[in-house]
C-alpha positions as CSV (number, residue, x, y, z in Angstrom):
1,M,0.0,0.0,0.0
2,L,2.7,2.5,1.1
3,P,4.9,1.9,-2.3
4,L,1.4,2.4,-4.4
5,L,0.9,5.6,-2.7
6,F,4.5,6.8,-2.9
7,S,4.5,5.7,-6.8
8,Q,1.2,8.2,-7.1
9,L,2.7,10.9,-5.1
10,A,6.2,11.1,-7.5
11,F,4.0,10.7,-10.4
12,A,2.0,13.7,-9.5
13,Q,5.1,16.0,-8.5
14,S,6.5,14.9,-11.9
15,T,3.5,16.1,-13.4
16,Q,3.3,19.6,-11.6
17,S,6.9,20.1,-12.3
18,I,6.3,20.2,-16.0
19,T,3.5,22.3,-15.8
20,N,5.6,24.8,-13.6
21,P,6.5,27.9,-15.4
22,T,10.0,27.8,-13.8
23,S,10.8,24.4,-15.1
24,I,9.7,25.1,-18.6
25,L,11.6,28.0,-18.8
26,S,14.5,26.0,-17.2
27,I,14.3,23.1,-19.9
28,F,14.1,25.5,-22.6
29,L,17.2,27.4,-21.8
30,S,18.7,24.0,-21.3
31,L,18.0,22.9,-25.1
32,L,19.1,26.5,-26.1
33,V,22.6,25.7,-24.5
34,V,22.9,22.5,-26.1
35,V,21.7,23.9,-29.7
36,G,24.4,26.8,-29.1
37,V,27.1,24.2,-28.0
38,I,26.3,22.1,-31.4
39,F,26.7,25.7,-33.5
40,A,29.9,26.5,-31.6
41,L,31.5,23.3,-32.7
42,A,30.4,23.4,-36.1
43,Y,31.9,27.0,-36.4
44,V,35.1,25.9,-35.1
45,M,35.3,22.8,-36.9
46,R,34.6,25.0,-40.0
47,R,36.9,27.8,-39.0
48,F,39.9,25.5,-38.5
49,N,39.1,23.2,-41.2
50,V,39.0,19.9,-38.8
51,T,37.8,17.8,-41.4
52,A,41.0,18.2,-43.7
53,M,43.7,17.4,-41.2
54,G,44.6,13.9,-42.8
55,G,48.1,14.5,-43.8
56,N,46.9,15.4,-47.5
57,Q,47.8,12.2,-48.7
58,M,44.5,12.4,-50.6
59,K,43.4,15.5,-53.0
60,V,40.4,15.8,-55.3
61,A,42.1,16.6,-58.6
62,A,38.8,17.7,-60.5
63,S,35.4,17.1,-60.3
64,M,32.4,17.3,-62.7
65,V,28.6,17.0,-62.4
66,V,27.1,14.5,-64.7
67,G,23.7,14.6,-63.3
68,T,21.6,15.7,-60.1
69,K,23.6,13.4,-57.9
70,E,26.2,12.0,-59.9
71,K,29.8,13.3,-60.4
72,I,32.9,12.2,-62.0
73,M,36.3,12.8,-59.9
74,V,39.9,12.7,-60.3
75,I,41.5,12.1,-56.9
76,Q,45.2,12.0,-56.3
77,V,46.5,9.5,-53.7
78,G,50.1,9.9,-53.4
79,E,51.7,10.4,-56.9
80,E,48.7,8.5,-58.5
81,Q,45.7,9.6,-60.1
82,H,42.3,7.5,-60.5
83,L,39.1,8.6,-62.3
84,I,36.1,7.6,-59.9
85,G,32.5,8.1,-60.3
86,V,30.2,9.0,-57.2
87,T,26.5,8.6,-56.9
88,S,24.3,9.0,-53.8
89,H,24.4,5.3,-53.5
90,N,27.8,4.0,-54.8
91,I,31.3,5.0,-55.7
92,S,32.9,3.0,-58.4
93,H,36.6,3.0,-59.5
94,L,36.5,3.8,-63.2
95,S,40.4,3.7,-64.0
96,K,44.0,4.7,-63.0
97,L,45.0,7.7,-65.4
98,D,48.3,7.1,-67.1
99,K,49.3,11.0,-67.3
100,N,48.6,13.1,-64.6
101,I,46.4,16.1,-64.6
102,D,47.8,19.4,-63.1
103,I,46.0,20.3,-60.1
104,P,45.5,24.3,-59.8
105,V,47.4,25.8,-56.7
106,K,45.1,28.2,-54.6
107,G,46.6,31.4,-53.9
108,A,49.5,31.3,-56.7
109,Y,49.6,33.3,-59.5
110,K,50.3,32.3,-63.3
111,A,53.3,33.8,-65.0
112,A,52.6,36.6,-67.5
113,G,52.7,34.5,-70.5
114,E,50.2,31.9,-69.2
115,P,46.7,32.0,-70.1
116,Q,44.4,32.9,-67.2
117,N,41.0,31.7,-66.4
118,G,37.7,34.1,-66.3
119,A,38.0,34.3,-62.4
120,E,41.8,35.4,-62.3
121,A,41.3,37.8,-64.7
122,F,38.0,39.2,-62.9
123,K,40.0,39.4,-59.9
124,Q,43.0,41.4,-61.5
125,K,40.6,43.7,-63.3
126,L,38.7,44.5,-60.1
127,V,42.1,45.1,-58.0
128,A,43.3,47.5,-61.0
129,A,39.9,49.4,-61.2
130,M,40.0,49.6,-57.1
131,A,43.2,50.6,-56.8
132,G,42.2,53.6,-59.3
133,K,39.4,54.6,-57.1
134,L,41.4,54.4,-53.8
135,N,44.3,56.4,-55.3
136,P,43.5,58.3,-58.4
137,G,47.0,59.4,-59.0
138,L,48.0,55.8,-59.4
139,E,45.7,55.8,-62.9
140,K,47.2,59.0,-64.1
141,D,50.8,57.6,-63.3
142,K,49.8,54.4,-65.7
143,T,48.7,56.4,-68.5
144,K,51.9,58.6,-68.1
145,D,54.0,55.2,-67.9
146,E,52.0,53.6,-71.0
147,S,52.2,56.8,-73.2
148,R,56.0,56.8,-72.6
149,D,56.4,53.1,-73.5
150,A,54.3,53.8,-76.9
């Protein structure tokens, strides 16, 4: 009889504590703290690129989308390059490349005689335009230099 009465009393207290505004606020704030910690950890992982700390033994050299969920990728493992097909359910090795393709290095500028892609050409034109706007004397000096060269 006593255990039955105790369990009913405990059940009554637990239902009353959930409907108590203070406990609801406490639960809500705890949930906000947990979600905040998750977002903070995701930010730190993205900021410091934690996922790419594998020793850089494997790199994606090239990638091309061939469908809504399909890609063809060239990955470099050590000194070898392999062509793979990637779908939402499968990754297939298609072939090993006999001749390695060049991997573009981020942040490296090409020599003056080499062709540039559209993004690099736009970047250089934007830098030149911004330099002219920020320092108008620079643009005048360029035109004087160009007229002397001609």
